[in-house]
Backbone bond lengths (Angstrom), bond angles and torsions (degrees), N, CA, C in turn:
res aa  C-N    CA-C-N  psi(-1)  N-CA   C-N-CA  omega(-1)  CA-C   N-CA-C  phi
1 X - - - 1.361 - - 1.451 120.16 -
2 X 1.321 118.83 156.91 1.506 118.35 -176.85 1.549 108.66 -71.59
3 X 1.296 116.56 101.21 1.493 118.97 -178.28 1.483 107.42 -82.83
4 X 1.228 115.56 148.11 1.598 126.20 175.69 1.422 114.35 73.41
5 X 1.432 123.04 10.62 1.355 122.19 -175.85 1.612 112.38 -59.64
6 X 1.313 110.49 -34.93 1.441 115.78 -179.37 1.538 118.49 -59.64
7 X 1.384 111.36 -22.15 1.474 124.39 175.13 1.501 114.77 -52.48
8 X 1.422 109.71 -39.88 1.529 118.31 -170.99 1.433 119.63 -128.66
9 X 1.356 117.57 2.51 1.407 124.89 171.72 1.491 113.51 -146.06
10 X 1.524 116.98 154.66 1.388 115.55 -172.38 1.613 98.81 -119.29
11 X 1.254 113.31 146.94 1.527 123.78 173.34 1.438 107.28 -133.73
12 X 1.307 116.72 122.11 1.496 119.20 177.80 1.416 109.96 -120.02
13 X 1.330 118.17 129.33 1.504 116.15 176.92 1.585 106.53 -103.99
14 X 1.332 107.04 138.34 1.507 109.71 173.14 1.483 109.77 -127.49
15 X 1.355 114.59 167.13 1.529 119.16 177.76 1.470 109.78 -103.17
16 X 1.389 114.88 168.40 1.524 113.22 177.23 1.462 110.26 -61.12
17 X 1.344 120.17 -36.34 1.412 123.41 -178.34 1.538 116.58 -58.90
18 X 1.350 108.00 -40.13 1.467 115.88 -175.85 1.522 112.86 -65.36
19 X 1.288 116.04 -35.52 1.432 129.09 178.70 1.616 112.45 -90.21
20 X 1.277 120.27 -7.11 1.458 122.24 179.69 1.503 116.90 79.15
21 X 1.391 117.73 24.32 1.420 123.69 173.85 1.551 109.62 -83.20
22 X 1.325 113.90 154.81 1.486 116.02 171.69 1.528 116.24 -78.08
23 X 1.415 109.76 148.18 1.521 110.67 175.19 1.539 101.26 -133.35
24 X 1.393 109.61 155.04 1.464 121.67 -167.24 1.580 105.15 -70.16
25 X 1.333 116.94 131.19 1.503 120.35 -175.14 1.530 109.02 -76.48
26 X 1.318 123.16 -30.34 1.413 123.04 -172.57 1.495 109.11 -97.24
27 X 1.306 117.94 -9.82 1.578 117.47 178.96 1.482 102.90 -147.69
28 X 1.280 118.40 104.45 1.391 124.02 176.50 1.461 119.17 -66.59
29 X 1.349 116.64 -10.60 1.553 121.52 176.18 1.480 115.55 -80.87
30 X 1.355 122.70 -6.85 1.415 127.78 -177.47 1.446 116.44 -145.86
31 X 1.225 115.74 152.19 1.437 124.48 176.42 1.739 108.18 -78.66
32 X 1.265 112.21 153.79 1.532 108.82 171.29 1.364 114.96 -54.67
33 X 1.312 118.11 145.56 1.579 118.58 -179.91 1.585 112.70 -52.37
34 X 1.248 119.55 -51.96 1.511 121.49 178.86 1.531 111.51 -59.95
35 X 1.370 120.96 -13.12 1.467 118.71 -176.59 1.458 110.25 -87.38
36 X 1.282 119.27 -16.32 1.433 119.16 -172.91 1.528 113.66 -51.90
37 X 1.372 115.21 -46.66 1.484 118.26 179.08 1.509 110.15 -64.13
38 X 1.336 118.70 -33.11 1.426 123.11 177.59 1.496 111.86 -60.56
39 X 1.430 111.61 -44.76 1.479 118.27 -177.89 1.467 108.17 -69.09
40 X 1.400 119.18 -45.09 1.449 119.92 -174.57 1.540 106.74 -61.88
41 X 1.341 116.36 -49.62 1.497 116.73 -177.31 1.323 110.83 -61.92
42 X 1.390 128.10 -41.82 1.405 131.59 179.66 1.509 107.79 -56.90
43 X 1.321 121.21 -50.61 1.475 123.78 -176.92 1.513 109.45 -64.19
44 X 1.343 116.74 -45.21 1.566 116.36 172.77 1.487 115.78 -51.08
45 X 1.329 109.18 -51.62 1.487 120.16 -174.08 1.586 110.05 -57.63
46 X 1.290 111.99 -40.53 1.474 116.69 -178.00 1.467 117.56 -103.83
47 X 1.417 113.84 17.02 1.513 117.52 171.59 1.454 111.35 61.03
48 X 1.379 118.15 45.42 1.384 126.13 175.97 1.474 111.98 -116.33
49 X 1.374 114.79 148.32 1.486 123.73 179.81 1.482 103.78 -102.08
50 X 1.397 114.26 125.48 1.472 120.95 173.49 1.511 112.58 -73.90
51 X 1.410 123.04 123.83 1.373 120.57 178.32 1.676 103.69 -116.83
52 X 1.306 107.58 121.32 1.556 112.02 -171.01 1.594 111.26 -145.89
53 X 1.311 112.99 165.30 1.466 112.86 169.94 1.543 109.37 -107.89
54 X 1.323 113.67 4.26 1.511 115.16 -177.05 1.536 110.96 -77.99
55 X 1.430 108.86 127.68 1.465 113.44 177.44 1.476 108.10 -129.19
56 X 1.264 115.41 19.36 1.512 121.08 176.20 1.457 116.29 -57.18
57 X 1.337 118.30 132.96 1.586 122.80 178.43 1.498 107.88 -117.04
58 X 1.358 117.35 14.21 1.374 118.20 -178.44 1.514 113.29 -87.48
59 X 1.357 112.80 128.04 1.465 121.28 175.73 1.474 112.05 89.95
60 X 1.302 110.54 151.91 1.583 115.90 171.92 1.534 123.54 -58.78
61 X 1.390 107.40 -19.10 1.438 110.23 179.33 1.503 113.43 -111.28
62 X 1.318 114.59 20.76 1.589 116.36 179.86 1.524 102.13 -69.78
63 X 1.297 115.19 166.29 1.433 127.95 174.85 1.488 113.01 -58.77
64 X 1.422 117.55 -33.74 1.414 121.80 -178.12 1.490 106.11 -72.57
65 X 1.338 117.66 -47.62 1.503 121.35 -178.46 1.437 108.56 -62.15
66 X 1.391 118.45 -34.99 1.534 118.05 179.50 1.440 111.56 -63.34
67 X 1.453 113.26 -46.09 1.532 119.47 175.12 1.473 112.67 -50.15
68 X 1.446 116.24 -52.79 1.411 123.46 -176.00 1.559 109.33 -63.11
69 X 1.269 120.87 -41.63 1.364 125.56 -176.14 1.577 115.69 -72.25
70 X 1.338 115.64 -33.02 1.469 122.70 -169.34 1.474 114.84 -118.17
71 X 1.197 115.74 -12.20 1.526 117.01 178.31 1.496 112.79 -63.29
72 X 1.344 115.76 137.53 1.514 122.18 168.64 1.454 109.67 -130.41
73 X 1.378 113.77 -177.42 1.538 114.76 176.72 1.418 115.84 -66.42
74 X 1.488 117.28 -17.74 1.444 117.90 -177.77 1.518 111.09 -96.49
75 X 1.414 119.81 0.48 1.404 119.64 -175.65 1.541 114.46 -80.11
76 X 1.283 109.70 146.77 1.488 116.59 176.88 1.477 112.79 -80.56
77 X 1.315 120.57 144.23 1.424 120.39 -175.05 1.521 119.13 -74.42
78 X 1.323 115.92 157.57 1.414 121.90 169.67 1.474 108.15 -91.79
79 X 1.347 122.46 119.01 1.367 126.55 175.16 1.554 115.42 -89.55
80 X 1.224 115.98 116.82 1.519 120.80 -167.53 1.533 107.55 -113.55
81 X 1.248 114.00 123.71 1.531 121.51 177.49 1.493 106.41 -67.48
82 X 1.265 119.91 119.98 1.548 124.88 -176.45 1.524 107.88 -66.46
83 X 1.289 123.59 -38.81 1.339 122.46 -168.62 1.680 108.25 -143.05
84 X 1.140 120.11 90.05 1.363 122.12 -173.54 1.495 113.98 -70.71
85 X 1.299 119.10 -20.72 1.470 126.52 177.67 1.538 109.12 -73.60
86 X 1.276 120.67 -18.75 1.467 125.01 178.67 1.457 113.87 -90.88
87 X 1.230 120.37 4.56 1.526 121.02 -174.92 1.479 111.84 -72.81
88 X 1.390 118.61 -11.43 1.482 121.85 179.87 1.550 106.29 -82.79
89 X 1.329 117.73 -5.13 1.579 120.77 -175.07 1.548 102.01 -99.02
90 X 1.528 112.93 123.88 1.417 115.88 -175.58 1.492 114.48 -61.37
91 X 1.392 113.66 -40.23 1.417 115.19 176.08 1.600 120.79 -56.70
92 X 1.322 107.08 -44.43 1.543 116.63 171.89 1.435 111.95 -56.13
93 X 1.401 117.79 -52.17 1.472 121.56 178.49 1.557 116.13 -57.70
94 X 1.213 114.83 -33.29 1.469 124.82 173.81 1.470 113.16 -66.91
95 X 1.391 113.15 -47.51 1.420 114.13 172.47 1.523 115.20 -62.66
96 X 1.180 121.82 -40.90 1.407 128.39 174.18 1.529 114.91 -55.51
97 X 1.318 110.53 -47.48 1.538 114.80 176.40 1.462 112.24 -68.98
98 X 1.230 121.06 -36.79 1.460 124.21 174.99 1.580 111.49 -58.83
99 X 1.368 116.95 -43.40 1.369 124.44 -176.28 1.571 103.87 -68.35
100 X 1.203 121.21 -45.90 1.465 123.90 178.27 1.549 114.05 -53.82
101 X 1.350 108.03 -49.71 1.472 116.86 -176.24 1.509 107.63 -65.51
102 X 1.365 118.98 -47.41 1.399 121.55 176.56 1.494 113.20 -51.24
103 X 1.389 118.45 -46.86 1.408 126.93 -178.30 1.562 109.10 -61.13
104 X 1.256 115.57 -46.10 1.436 116.35 -175.16 1.528 112.23 -72.59
105 X 1.293 117.41 -31.05 1.443 121.77 175.96 1.333 115.00 -67.91
106 X 1.341 122.51 -35.49 1.450 128.36 -175.32 1.590 104.78 -119.11
107 X 1.371 117.73 44.54 1.530 118.84 -175.27 1.440 112.21 -60.44
108 X 1.323 122.37 -27.85 1.528 116.99 -176.33 1.529 114.03 -65.01
109 X 1.383 116.42 -21.31 1.409 119.09 179.22 1.477 113.37 -88.60
110 X 1.475 117.91 1.08 1.434 123.17 179.51 1.615 106.78 -111.68
111 X 1.275 112.73 -7.68 1.534 111.58 -178.94 1.479 109.45 -57.94
112 X 1.334 120.72 138.77 1.360 125.71 172.34 1.499 117.36 79.55
113 X 1.353 122.03 1.30 1.401 122.53 -170.09 1.579 107.68 -83.26
114 X 1.286 117.81 -21.56 1.506 125.13 178.83 1.534 110.03 95.38
115 X 1.314 111.34 -74.09 1.582 115.08 -178.05 1.512 113.36 -133.90
116 X 1.179 116.84 141.62 1.595 123.68 177.17 1.578 104.46 -121.54
117 X 1.197 116.06 127.99 1.499 121.76 173.73 1.428 108.18 -89.80
118 X 1.314 116.69 131.53 1.481 127.96 172.81 1.496 119.62 -107.33
119 X 1.131 118.86 131.19 1.454 134.27 7.31 1.586 113.12 -77.94
């Protein structure tokens, strides 16, 4: 794992609630379908990377469709956990953390890619 990275870079994780974004009332695992564009735009405007397990491509307002419609060469990527069920495994979590760190440290090479699967 990337040891010592906190000595020279800062990564802050925030929730939708902390930044005032809407969350789905009937399913706390995802945002409301129409809110994906709001979340995407908020993240881009505030120079934030979205970390999600959402890979749904259903509907014109899905996160995937939002990425396809709104992504530019200057857009920050969406980081998608490849297998949320494996997060209980220490080795998997460490690989995910390392991938997140590598992306943040070298963010200019990830601009405009749309989505990055972690690990």
